[in-house]
C-alpha positions in Angstrom: 147.6 208.6 59.9 149.2 207.1 56.6 149.2 203.2 55.6 153.2 203.2 55.2 156.0 204.4 57.9 159.8 205.1 57.0 162.1 202.2 58.4 166.2 201.6 58.3 167.7 198.5 56.8 170.2 196.8 55.3 170.1 195.9 51.3 172.0 192.7 50.2 172.5 192.6 46.4 175.2 189.8 45.6 177.8 190.8 47.9 177.0 194.6 48.3 175.4 195.5 51.5 173.7 198.7 51.6 172.5 200.3 54.8 169.2 202.6 53.5 165.6 204.1 54.3 162.8 202.3 53.2 159.1 201.8 53.8 157.0 199.1 55.2 153.2 199.0 55.8 151.4 200.1 59.0 149.7 197.9 61.3 147.4 198.9 63.7 144.6 197.3 66.2 141.4 198.6 66.4 139.0 197.9 69.2 135.2 198.7 68.0 132.8 198.6 70.9 129.5 198.3 69.7 126.5 200.0 72.0 129.4 200.3 74.5 130.1 196.6 74.6 133.5 195.7 73.4 132.8 193.5 70.2 136.0 192.8 68.7 139.8 193.7 68.1 140.5 194.4 64.5 143.9 194.1 63.0 144.2 196.4 60.0 145.6 199.3 57.8 144.4 202.4 59.7 142.5 204.1 56.7 138.7 203.9 55.9 138.0 202.8 59.3 134.5 204.2 59.5 134.1 201.7 56.0 135.9 199.0 57.6 133.5 198.8 61.1 130.4 199.3 58.8 131.6 196.4 56.5 132.3 194.2 59.3 128.8 194.9 61.2 127.1 194.3 57.8 129.2 191.3 57.3 128.2 190.1 60.6 124.6 190.3 60.4 124.3 192.7 63.3 123.4 196.2 61.3 121.4 195.6 57.7 122.0 199.0 56.6 124.0 202.5 57.3 120.8 203.5 58.7 120.9 201.0 61.8 123.5 203.2 63.2 123.0 205.9 65.1 126.6 207.3 65.5 130.0 206.8 64.8 133.5 207.6 66.9 136.8 206.9 66.4 140.1 208.0 69.0 142.7 207.3 66.5 145.2 207.7 69.5 143.8 204.9 71.8 142.7 202.7 68.7 139.1 202.7 69.7 136.0 203.1 67.8 132.5 203.0 68.8 129.3 202.3 67.0 125.9 203.1 68.1 122.9 201.5 66.8 119.1 202.9 66.9 117.8 198.9 68.0 119.7 196.7 70.5 121.9 194.5 68.9 122.3 190.9 70.6 125.9 190.2 69.3 126.3 186.4 70.3 129.7 186.1 72.0 130.6 183.1 69.9 129.7 185.2 66.7 133.2 184.6 65.1 133.1 181.1 65.2 132.4 179.5 62.0 130.6 176.1 61.3 129.7 173.0 59.1 126.8 171.7 58.5 124.8 169.8 55.9 123.2 171.9 53.4 119.7 171.2 52.0 119.4 168.1 53.3 121.7 166.7 51.1 125.0 166.0 53.2 127.0 168.8 51.2 129.3 170.8 53.2 128.3 174.5 53.3 130.5 177.0 55.4 128.6 179.6 57.1 129.2 182.8 59.9 126.7 182.4 62.7 124.8 185.1 61.5 124.8 184.3 57.8 122.1 181.8 57.4 119.9 183.5 56.1 121.9 184.4 53.0 120.0 183.9 49.8 121.3 182.9 46.3 122.2 186.1 44.4 120.1 187.0 41.4 121.6 189.4 39.1 121.2 189.9 34.8 125.0 191.3 34.7 127.1 190.0 31.8 130.7 191.2 31.6 133.6 190.5 28.7 136.6 188.5 29.2 138.5 192.2 27.5 136.6 194.5 30.1 137.7 191.9 33.2 141.3 192.4 32.0 141.1 196.0 31.3 139.3 196.8 34.8 142.1 194.5 36.2 144.6 196.4 34.7 143.1 199.6 36.3 143.0 198.1 39.9 146.7 197.5 39.4 147.7 201.1 38.7 145.3 202.3 41.7 147.4 199.8 44.3 150.0 202.9 45.5 150.3 201.2 49.0 151.1 198.0 47.5 153.5 199.4 45.1 155.2 201.4 48.1 155.2 198.0 50.4 154.2 194.9 48.6 152.2 194.4 51.7 148.8 194.8 51.5 145.1 193.1 49.4 143.6 195.6 47.5 139.6 195.2 46.8 137.4 197.6 44.2 133.7 197.3 43.2 133.3 198.3 39.8 130.1 198.4 37.2 131.7 196.6 34.6 132.9 199.9 32.5 135.0 201.4 35.8 136.3 201.2 38.9 133.8 202.9 41.1 135.8 202.3 44.8 139.1 200.9 45.7 140.6 200.1 49.6 144.0 198.4 50.6 144.5 196.9 53.8 147.0 194.6 55.2 144.1 192.1 55.9 141.9 190.7 53.0 138.8 190.4 54.6 138.9 194.2 55.7 139.8 195.2 52.1 136.4 193.8 51.1 134.8 195.3 54.5 135.9 198.5 53.3 134.1 198.3 49.7 130.9 196.8 51.8 131.1 199.4 54.1 131.2 202.2 51.5 128.3 200.7 49.8 126.6 201.0 53.1 127.6 204.5 53.3 126.8 205.6 49.7 123.1 203.8 49.3 125.0 201.9 46.3 122.9 198.9 44.8 125.4 195.7 44.1 123.4 193.5 41.9 125.0 195.0 38.8 128.2 195.1 40.4 131.4 193.1 40.3 134.1 192.7 42.8 138.0 192.7 42.0 140.2 190.8 44.7 144.0 190.7 45.0 143.9 187.6 47.5 142.4 184.1 47.5 138.9 183.8 47.7 138.6 181.4 50.8 135.1 180.4 51.9 135.0 183.5 54.4 135.5 186.3 51.6 132.8 184.3 49.3 130.3 184.6 52.4 130.8 188.4 52.3 130.5 188.7 48.7 127.3 186.5 48.4 125.9 188.6 51.6 126.6 191.7 49.7 124.9 190.7 46.9 127.3 191.1 44.1 127.3 188.3 41.4 130.6 188.4 40.5 134.1 188.4 41.9 137.5 188.2 40.5 140.6 187.6 41.5 144.6 187.4 40.6 144.7 184.4 43.1 143.2 181.4 43.4 140.0 179.9 45.4 139.3 177.4 47.4 137.2 174.0 47.1 134.9 175.1 50.3 134.6 178.8 48.6 133.5 177.1 44.5 131.1 174.8 46.6 129.1 177.7 48.2 129.1 179.8 45.2 127.3 177.0 43.3 124.9 177.0 45.9 124.5 181.0 46.1 124.7 181.7 42.5 128.4 183.6 42.6 130.3 183.4 39.3 134.2 183.3 40.6 136.8 183.9 38.6 140.3 183.3 39.9 144.1 184.1 38.5 142.7 186.9 36.3 146.1 188.4 34.9 146.1 190.1 31.8 143.9 188.4 29.1 144.2 185.0 31.0 141.8 183.9 33.3 140.0 181.1 35.2 136.2 180.7 35.0 135.2 178.5 38.0 131.4 179.1 38.9 128.2 180.2 36.7 130.4 181.2 33.5 127.5 182.4 31.6 127.7 185.6 33.3 131.3 186.1 31.4 131.0 186.6 27.8 
């Protein structure tokens, strides 16, 4: 299934009104079953679904690696995906709920998923130049074929600082990042010396997903939130926002950007 679908529409340009064919991004619902129990319905782009399901389960703390998965299957016609794990997973009924709690007893707000309390600060020797970031951002823009044709998706890429290792697009920015995570799990890719390039807003959820994956640097063409930056400082993640051309804002852990 492709990520776009043709539609008929009317284009208006001043007094002119023309009926023509164009494309819009495809959006679908995938219901994920974990060990034969319905877990969640993901609203997503219908591509790279194995990566999406693995990445989602990892981000929610339900698997620790691809080795935890015994089997994966997908019924495209019905929009159903099944994941079986080698051990039983006690998925809490409210695992998608978010909580705000004090951090380290100092009263600072700290956002986390129910299953994310074990996330530790990211340790990395990665250093990357501003010129490399600009070059990589340009490479990502050139890969964004679905966005170029529809304008309706987010993109997420993983890089070693020299080249783009993987790139995924999805109608959901969280999904795009989960697909990168799933790709890393399936390929056994180490992440402590890698960086994420992202198209969307860096929210607290995005920051938590990045930190759980162990990526030390996340770069976006968009803005971060204050809670994301608070978490980034706690988890030693470098956040770069508004990265467009040779301009960018370095918000946290700027020593990694040279």
